[in-house]
C-alpha positions as CSV (number, residue, x, y, z in Angstrom):
1,M,-16.4,-14.5,-40.1
2,R,-13.2,-15.1,-38.3
3,R,-10.3,-16.2,-40.1
4,I,-8.4,-18.8,-38.7
5,Q,-4.8,-19.9,-40.5
6,V,-4.1,-23.4,-40.0
7,V,-0.7,-23.8,-40.5
8,R,-0.2,-27.5,-39.4
9,C,-2.8,-29.8,-37.7
10,G,-4.4,-33.0,-37.9
11,R,-3.1,-36.4,-37.4
12,P,0.9,-37.3,-36.9
13,N,2.6,-39.9,-39.2
14,E,5.8,-41.2,-40.0
15,T,7.0,-38.1,-41.5
16,D,6.6,-35.8,-38.5
17,P,10.1,-35.2,-36.8
18,V,8.9,-36.0,-33.1
19,F,5.1,-37.4,-32.4
20,S,4.2,-39.8,-34.9
21,R,1.3,-41.9,-33.8
22,G,3.0,-44.5,-35.8
23,V,6.0,-45.6,-33.9
24,R,4.6,-45.7,-30.5
25,D,2.0,-47.6,-28.1
26,L,-0.8,-45.8,-26.6
27,Y,-0.5,-45.0,-23.2
28,R,-2.1,-47.5,-21.0
29,G,-5.3,-47.6,-23.8
30,L,-5.6,-44.4,-24.1
31,R,-5.0,-41.3,-27.3
32,I,-3.3,-38.7,-25.2
33,S,-3.1,-35.1,-26.7
34,A,-0.8,-32.3,-24.9
35,V,-2.5,-28.8,-26.0
36,V,0.1,-25.7,-25.8
37,P,-1.7,-22.5,-26.0
38,A,1.2,-19.8,-26.7
39,L,1.3,-16.0,-27.6
40,N,5.0,-14.4,-28.2
41,E,6.7,-17.3,-26.8
42,E,9.9,-17.9,-28.9
43,A,12.2,-18.0,-25.9
44,R,10.4,-20.5,-24.7
45,I,8.2,-23.0,-27.2
46,E,11.2,-25.0,-28.0
47,R,12.3,-26.0,-24.3
48,V,8.3,-26.8,-23.3
49,I,7.9,-28.8,-26.6
50,G,11.5,-30.9,-25.9
51,R,10.0,-31.5,-22.1
52,V,7.3,-33.4,-23.4
53,D,7.7,-36.8,-23.8
54,P,6.9,-38.7,-26.8
55,T,6.5,-41.9,-25.9
56,L,3.5,-40.6,-24.1
57,V,1.2,-38.2,-26.3
58,D,-0.1,-39.3,-29.9
59,A,-0.5,-35.2,-30.7
60,L,0.9,-32.2,-29.1
61,I,-1.0,-29.6,-30.4
62,V,0.6,-25.9,-30.2
63,V,-2.2,-23.5,-30.3
64,D,-0.7,-20.1,-31.7
65,D,-2.7,-17.1,-30.6
66,G,-1.8,-14.8,-32.8
67,S,2.1,-14.3,-32.3
68,T,3.6,-11.6,-33.7
69,D,7.2,-13.4,-33.1
70,R,8.6,-16.8,-34.5
71,T,6.3,-19.1,-32.0
72,A,4.4,-21.1,-34.9
73,Q,7.7,-21.5,-36.9
74,L,9.7,-22.5,-33.9
75,A,6.6,-24.7,-32.6
76,R,6.9,-26.4,-35.9
77,Q,10.2,-27.1,-36.0
78,A,10.5,-28.4,-32.9
79,G,7.7,-31.2,-33.8
80,A,4.8,-30.3,-32.8
81,Q,1.2,-29.5,-34.7
82,V,0.8,-25.8,-35.2
83,V,-2.9,-23.7,-35.4
84,S,-2.3,-20.1,-36.0
85,H,-5.0,-17.6,-35.2
86,H,-5.4,-14.7,-37.4
87,K,-5.0,-12.4,-34.8
88,K,-4.9,-12.6,-30.6
89,R,-8.4,-14.0,-29.3
90,G,-7.5,-15.5,-25.6
91,V,-6.1,-18.3,-23.9
92,G,-9.6,-19.5,-23.9
93,A,-10.3,-19.6,-27.5
94,A,-6.9,-20.9,-27.7
95,L,-7.9,-23.7,-26.0
96,R,-11.0,-24.4,-27.3
97,L,-10.0,-24.9,-30.4
98,G,-6.8,-27.2,-29.0
99,L,-9.4,-29.3,-27.6
100,N,-11.7,-29.3,-30.5
101,L,-8.5,-30.5,-32.6
102,A,-7.6,-33.1,-29.7
103,R,-11.2,-34.6,-30.5
104,R,-11.3,-34.7,-33.9
105,D,-7.7,-36.5,-34.0
106,G,-9.7,-39.3,-32.3
107,C,-7.8,-38.5,-28.2
108,D,-9.3,-39.6,-25.2
109,V,-7.7,-37.4,-23.1
110,A,-6.2,-34.0,-23.3
111,V,-3.6,-32.1,-21.1
112,I,-3.3,-28.7,-20.9
113,V,0.5,-27.2,-20.8
114,A,0.9,-23.6,-20.5
115,G,3.7,-22.2,-23.8
116,N,5.5,-20.0,-21.4
117,G,7.4,-22.5,-19.4
118,K,5.6,-22.4,-15.8
119,D,4.2,-25.9,-16.1
120,D,6.4,-29.1,-16.3
121,P,5.6,-31.2,-18.7
122,R,7.2,-34.1,-17.6
123,E,5.0,-34.5,-14.8
124,M,1.8,-34.9,-17.5
125,P,1.4,-38.5,-15.9
126,R,0.1,-37.3,-12.5
127,L,-2.6,-35.5,-14.6
128,I,-3.7,-38.3,-16.4
129,D,-3.2,-41.8,-14.3
130,P,-6.3,-40.5,-11.5
131,I,-8.1,-40.7,-15.0
132,L,-7.5,-44.1,-16.1
133,D,-7.2,-45.5,-12.1
134,E,-9.9,-43.4,-10.2
135,S,-12.1,-42.8,-13.3
136,V,-11.6,-39.3,-12.6
137,D,-13.3,-36.8,-15.6
138,L,-11.0,-33.7,-14.6
139,V,-7.7,-33.6,-12.8
140,V,-6.0,-30.2,-11.7
141,G,-2.9,-29.7,-10.9
142,S,-2.3,-27.8,-7.7
143,R,1.0,-25.4,-6.5
144,F,-0.8,-25.9,-3.1
145,A,-1.3,-29.5,-2.3
146,P,0.7,-31.6,-0.4
147,G,3.8,-32.2,-2.6
148,G,3.1,-29.4,-5.2
149,H,5.5,-26.1,-4.7
150,Y,5.9,-22.9,-7.0
151,G,9.0,-21.4,-7.6
152,G,10.7,-18.6,-9.3
153,D,9.8,-14.7,-8.8
154,M,6.1,-15.7,-8.4
155,P,4.5,-11.8,-7.7
156,L,2.4,-11.0,-4.1
157,Y,-0.6,-10.1,-5.6
158,R,-0.5,-13.7,-7.5
159,R,0.2,-15.1,-4.4
160,V,-3.1,-13.8,-2.6
161,A,-5.1,-14.1,-5.7
162,T,-4.2,-17.7,-6.5
163,R,-5.4,-18.4,-2.7
164,V,-8.3,-16.5,-2.4
165,H,-10.1,-17.7,-6.0
166,P,-10.1,-21.2,-4.9
167,W,-11.5,-20.6,-1.4
168,M,-14.6,-17.9,-3.3
169,M,-15.2,-21.1,-5.4
170,S,-14.9,-23.8,-2.7
171,R,-17.8,-21.8,-1.1
172,C,-19.9,-21.3,-4.5
173,V,-19.8,-25.2,-5.3
174,G,-19.3,-26.6,-1.7
175,R,-16.6,-28.3,-2.0
176,R,-12.9,-27.6,-0.8
177,L,-10.7,-26.7,-3.2
178,S,-6.7,-25.6,-3.2
179,E,-6.5,-25.0,-6.9
180,S,-8.8,-23.3,-9.6
181,T,-7.0,-21.2,-11.8
182,N,-3.8,-23.8,-12.8
183,G,-3.9,-24.1,-16.1
184,F,-2.1,-27.5,-16.2
185,R,-5.0,-30.3,-16.3
186,A,-6.1,-33.0,-17.9
187,L,-9.2,-34.0,-19.1
188,R,-11.5,-36.7,-20.4
189,L,-12.3,-35.7,-23.6
190,S,-16.0,-37.4,-23.9
191,L,-16.8,-34.4,-20.9
192,L,-17.0,-31.7,-24.2
193,N,-20.0,-34.5,-25.5
194,D,-22.7,-33.1,-22.4
195,C,-24.7,-30.5,-24.2
196,R,-24.9,-28.8,-20.9
197,L,-20.9,-27.7,-20.9
198,N,-20.8,-25.1,-23.8
199,L,-17.1,-24.2,-24.1
200,D,-18.3,-22.2,-27.6
201,Q,-19.3,-19.3,-25.9
202,S,-17.2,-15.9,-26.4
203,W,-17.3,-14.6,-23.2
204,L,-15.1,-17.6,-22.6
205,D,-12.3,-16.4,-24.7
206,G,-10.2,-15.3,-21.9
207,Y,-9.1,-17.3,-18.8
208,G,-12.6,-17.5,-17.7
209,L,-12.9,-20.7,-19.6
210,E,-10.4,-22.8,-17.6
211,V,-12.8,-21.7,-14.5
212,Y,-16.2,-22.1,-16.2
213,L,-15.0,-25.7,-16.9
214,L,-14.0,-26.6,-13.2
215,W,-17.4,-25.1,-12.4
216,K,-19.0,-27.6,-14.6
217,V,-17.2,-30.5,-14.0
218,L,-18.3,-29.7,-9.9
219,T,-21.7,-29.2,-10.6
220,L,-22.9,-31.5,-12.8
221,G,-21.9,-34.2,-11.2
222,Y,-18.2,-35.5,-12.8
223,R,-15.6,-36.5,-11.1
224,H,-12.5,-34.1,-9.9
225,T,-9.6,-34.4,-8.4
226,E,-6.4,-32.6,-7.5
227,V,-2.6,-33.8,-7.8
228,P,0.0,-31.7,-6.6
229,C,2.7,-30.1,-9.4
230,S,5.0,-27.3,-9.7
231,K,4.1,-24.0,-11.0
232,I,7.6,-22.1,-11.7
233,Y,7.9,-18.1,-12.6
234,P,10.6,-16.9,-14.0
235,P,12.3,-13.8,-12.5
236,R,10.9,-10.9,-13.6
237,R,13.9,-9.6,-15.6
238,Q,13.0,-12.3,-18.2
239,G,9.5,-10.9,-19.0
240,C,6.6,-10.0,-17.1
241,T,2.7,-11.8,-17.4
242,K,0.4,-11.5,-19.9
243,M,-2.3,-11.3,-17.3
244,R,-3.8,-7.5,-17.8
245,P,-4.7,-6.2,-14.8
246,V,-8.8,-6.0,-13.7
247,I,-9.3,-7.3,-17.4
248,D,-8.3,-10.5,-17.0
249,W,-9.4,-10.9,-13.4
250,W,-12.6,-10.4,-14.0
251,S,-12.7,-12.9,-16.5
252,L,-11.5,-15.4,-13.7
253,V,-14.5,-14.1,-11.4
254,S,-16.7,-13.8,-14.0
255,P,-18.0,-17.2,-14.2
256,M,-18.8,-18.0,-10.3
257,L,-20.6,-14.7,-10.5
258,L,-22.7,-15.1,-14.1
259,L,-23.0,-19.2,-13.1
260,G,-24.0,-18.9,-9.5
261,S,-26.3,-15.9,-10.3
262,G,-27.8,-18.0,-13.1
263,L,-27.0,-15.4,-16.0
264,R,-24.9,-17.9,-18.1
265,R,-25.1,-21.4,-18.4
């Protein structure tokens, strides 16, 4: 049995220091959650939480994926709800847990925000508004769309990979995409009621869950759009990416191969 240590979760209340449902109106009639997966991000997590507009979200859920530093402690002190895996399981497992908590809390929309500071939470309305204005089900932030940008020290191999992957996926699903691996996205949580979209599969515990979700939305007839966003890569001296060569690259490519061939559903 997998052991999950729940540090703090559930609905906020008036005693929560920042994100309190009792002191704000719904954003345009929707209950919004921000889901933040984080692994050893004690140097960045407070800044990420501090950039989330507390008048925008009903719940900010930080999923600590087995951090060995003070990520969970600092996130809790900053006002977030925190749930922790006992050990590292992967970003996909963290996202799955965060999305399930958001659904349990009665939220309508979840916005996924990286815990490493590469996304700008102030751009969250760009992702949420198409869900209301255009009845879109999944909105993906694109650094390559007109008006988007990426700054900082983005490694060359990442520039190549983040261009090649959407090119490949576009040909698989018959839809032109500029972005397919960016985790900064918003989804209507009712999507997860569709039994044909099953996030609860162990092979999706890594980065593949985000690709799987996009593939399913595009192939099952749900509505999808891209909006411009920022993606900031910090200088290399501040730390390396947690993405492992080969293993994690395969997790990004495998959903296209496995779903396209019918070996996975």
